[in-house]
C-alpha positions as CSV (number, residue, x, y, z in Angstrom):
1,M,238.5,24.2,140.6
2,K,238.8,24.3,144.4
3,K,242.6,23.5,144.1
4,L,243.0,26.4,141.7
5,Y,241.1,28.8,144.0
6,S,243.4,27.8,146.9
7,I,246.5,28.4,144.8
8,L,245.2,31.8,143.7
9,T,244.2,32.8,147.3
10,F,247.6,31.7,148.6
11,S,249.3,33.7,145.9
12,L,247.3,36.9,146.5
13,L,247.8,36.6,150.3
14,T,251.5,36.1,149.8
15,I,251.8,39.1,147.5
16,G,249.8,41.2,149.9
17,A,252.0,40.0,152.8
18,F,255.2,41.0,151.0
19,A,253.9,44.5,150.7
20,Q,253.9,44.8,154.6
21,C,257.7,45.3,154.6
22,T,259.1,48.3,152.6
23,I,262.5,49.8,152.4
24,T,262.0,53.5,152.8
25,S,265.6,54.6,152.5
26,G,268.7,52.7,151.3
27,P,271.1,51.3,150.8
28,N,272.9,54.6,151.4
29,I,276.6,54.1,150.9
30,T,279.6,56.1,152.1
31,Q,283.1,55.1,151.0
32,N,286.6,55.3,152.4
33,G,288.9,53.7,149.9
34,L,288.2,49.9,149.9
35,M,285.9,50.3,153.0
36,I,282.2,51.1,152.7
37,T,279.5,51.8,155.2
38,A,275.9,50.9,154.2
39,T,272.8,52.0,156.0
40,G,269.1,52.3,155.4
41,T,265.6,52.1,156.9
42,G,262.5,50.1,156.4
43,T,258.9,49.9,157.7
44,G,256.4,47.2,158.3
45,G,258.3,44.6,160.3
46,T,257.2,43.9,163.8
47,F,260.7,42.6,164.6
48,P,262.8,44.4,161.9
49,G,265.9,42.8,160.6
50,Y,268.5,44.2,158.2
51,G,271.1,42.6,155.9
52,Y,273.5,43.6,153.2
53,D,274.9,41.5,150.4
54,W,278.2,43.1,149.4
55,G,278.4,41.6,146.0
56,D,281.7,39.9,146.5
57,Q,280.7,36.5,147.9
58,T,281.7,37.3,151.5
59,A,279.7,37.2,154.7
60,P,276.8,39.6,154.7
61,G,276.3,42.6,157.0
62,T,273.6,42.0,159.6
63,S,273.1,45.4,161.3
64,Q,271.1,48.3,160.1
65,T,274.4,50.1,159.6
66,S,277.1,47.7,158.5
67,T,280.7,48.2,157.4
68,H,282.6,46.1,154.8
69,T,286.1,46.2,153.4
70,Y,286.7,44.9,149.8
71,A,289.7,42.9,149.0
72,A,290.2,44.7,145.7
73,P,289.0,47.7,143.7
74,G,286.1,47.1,141.3
75,T,282.4,47.5,140.6
76,Y,280.0,45.8,143.0
77,I,276.3,45.4,143.4
78,V,275.3,46.1,147.1
79,C,271.8,44.8,148.1
80,M,270.0,45.8,151.2
81,I,267.4,43.4,152.7
82,Y,264.7,44.5,155.2
83,L,262.5,41.9,156.8
84,D,260.4,40.9,159.8
85,A,262.8,38.6,161.7
86,F,259.9,36.4,163.0
87,D,258.1,36.2,159.6
88,P,260.7,36.6,156.9
89,A,258.8,34.5,154.4
90,N,255.8,36.9,154.4
91,C,257.5,40.3,155.1
92,I,260.6,41.1,153.1
93,D,261.9,43.8,150.7
94,S,265.2,44.4,149.0
95,S,266.9,47.2,147.2
96,C,270.2,47.2,145.3
97,T,272.7,49.8,144.0
98,T,275.9,49.6,142.0
99,I,279.1,51.1,143.5
100,S,282.6,51.6,142.2
101,V,285.3,50.9,144.8
102,V,288.8,52.4,144.2
103,G,292.0,53.2,146.1
104,I,293.2,52.1,149.4
105,N,291.7,52.8,152.9
106,D,292.4,56.3,154.1
107,L,293.1,55.8,157.8
108,S,292.8,59.5,158.4
109,A,289.1,59.3,157.7
110,S,288.6,58.0,161.2
111,L,291.9,58.5,162.9
112,L,294.0,61.4,161.9
113,N,297.2,61.0,163.9
114,V,298.9,59.0,166.6
115,Q,301.9,60.6,168.4
116,T,304.0,59.2,171.2
117,A,306.4,61.1,173.4
118,P,309.0,60.7,174.6
119,N,310.2,57.8,172.5
120,P,312.3,56.1,173.9
121,F,310.7,56.5,177.3
122,T,311.8,55.6,180.8
123,S,308.9,56.0,183.2
124,Q,305.8,57.4,181.3
125,L,304.7,57.4,177.7
126,T,302.2,60.0,176.5
127,I,300.0,59.0,173.6
128,N,298.1,61.7,171.6
129,L,295.3,60.5,169.3
130,T,293.7,63.1,167.1
131,M,290.4,61.9,165.9
132,N,288.5,63.2,162.9
133,T,285.2,61.7,164.3
134,A,284.2,60.0,167.5
135,D,284.7,56.3,167.3
136,M,285.3,53.1,169.2
137,V,289.0,52.7,169.8
138,E,291.3,50.0,171.1
139,V,294.8,51.0,172.2
140,A,297.1,48.1,173.1
141,V,300.8,47.4,173.6
142,Y,302.5,44.2,172.3
143,D,306.0,42.8,172.8
144,I,308.2,41.8,169.9
145,T,306.8,38.2,170.0
146,G,303.3,39.6,169.4
147,K,302.1,38.9,172.9
148,Q,299.7,41.5,174.2
149,V,301.2,43.3,177.2
150,V,298.3,45.7,178.1
151,I,295.1,47.2,176.8
152,L,295.3,51.0,177.5
153,K,291.9,51.9,176.1
154,N,288.9,50.0,174.7
155,G,285.9,52.3,174.2
156,M,284.6,55.4,172.7
157,M,286.9,58.4,172.0
158,A,285.8,61.9,171.2
159,T,286.5,64.0,168.2
160,G,289.7,66.0,168.5
161,N,292.7,65.4,170.7
162,N,292.7,62.5,173.2
163,V,295.6,61.8,175.6
164,I,296.5,58.6,177.3
165,D,299.4,58.6,179.8
166,W,300.9,55.1,180.4
167,K,303.2,54.3,183.3
168,P,304.3,50.7,182.8
169,A,304.8,48.6,185.9
170,G,307.1,45.5,185.9
171,L,308.0,46.0,182.2
172,T,311.3,44.7,180.9
173,A,313.4,47.2,178.8
174,G,313.0,46.7,175.1
175,V,311.1,47.3,171.9
176,Y,307.3,47.2,172.0
177,F,304.5,48.0,169.6
178,L,301.6,50.4,170.2
179,Q,298.6,49.3,168.2
180,V,295.6,51.6,167.7
181,K,292.4,50.1,166.1
182,T,289.3,52.0,165.1
183,G,286.7,50.6,162.8
184,D,288.6,48.8,160.1
185,A,291.7,51.1,160.5
186,L,294.9,49.9,162.2
187,I,298.0,52.0,163.1
188,T,301.1,50.4,164.7
189,K,303.9,52.4,166.2
190,K,307.2,51.1,167.5
191,I,308.0,52.3,171.0
192,V,311.2,51.7,173.1
193,F,311.2,51.4,176.9
194,T,314.4,52.0,178.7
195,Q,315.2,51.7,182.4
196,N,317.3,54.2,184.4
C-alpha cells in the first residue's frame, strides 16, 4: 500500500509540474517557398528554452524564432517545444501544426535586388543592395578558384537602398564573383576587374 501511495504521489506531482510550462502562442509559421520561420512564446520556465521539430528528420531549431529550409515540397508536421532548460523533465509543453510547403525560395522576400556598376570596373565598384526588410547580410568577393578575396560587409543592413563602394587594392585583373548572403538567400554576380 505504501508503494502504491508513493507511485500515485509521484504521478500527481509530475502531472502538476508539467503544468508549470505552457505554450501561450505558437508555433506561428511564415513561409517563403521552401523556407519557413517558426516562432512562439511560453510561460512558466525559470530558464526558458525553445525547440522546433521540422517534421523532416533534420536537426531541430533551437531558438525562440528559428528558420528552416525544406529539401522538397510536401506536407509536414512542425512541433514547438517549450521547457525549463534546468528542469526539462518537470516543466515542458509542446504544440504541433501541419503545414504545406510548395514552390521554391523567393529570394526577393529578403533581398530584392543587387546591382553592380560599372562592370567591368577599373578602380571602384559600386554595389547597390535594395532590401525589402532589414536583415543580417554578408557581402564577399571570391576569385575563380573559389578563394575568398575580401568581405565587404558582414552585419545588419536597413530596409531600402544600401550602397557599398569597393576600391580593390593589389587585385589582379580578371573575373571575380560577388556573393550576397542574407538569411537562407544567396545571390552571386560575376564581376570583371580590369587595370588601366
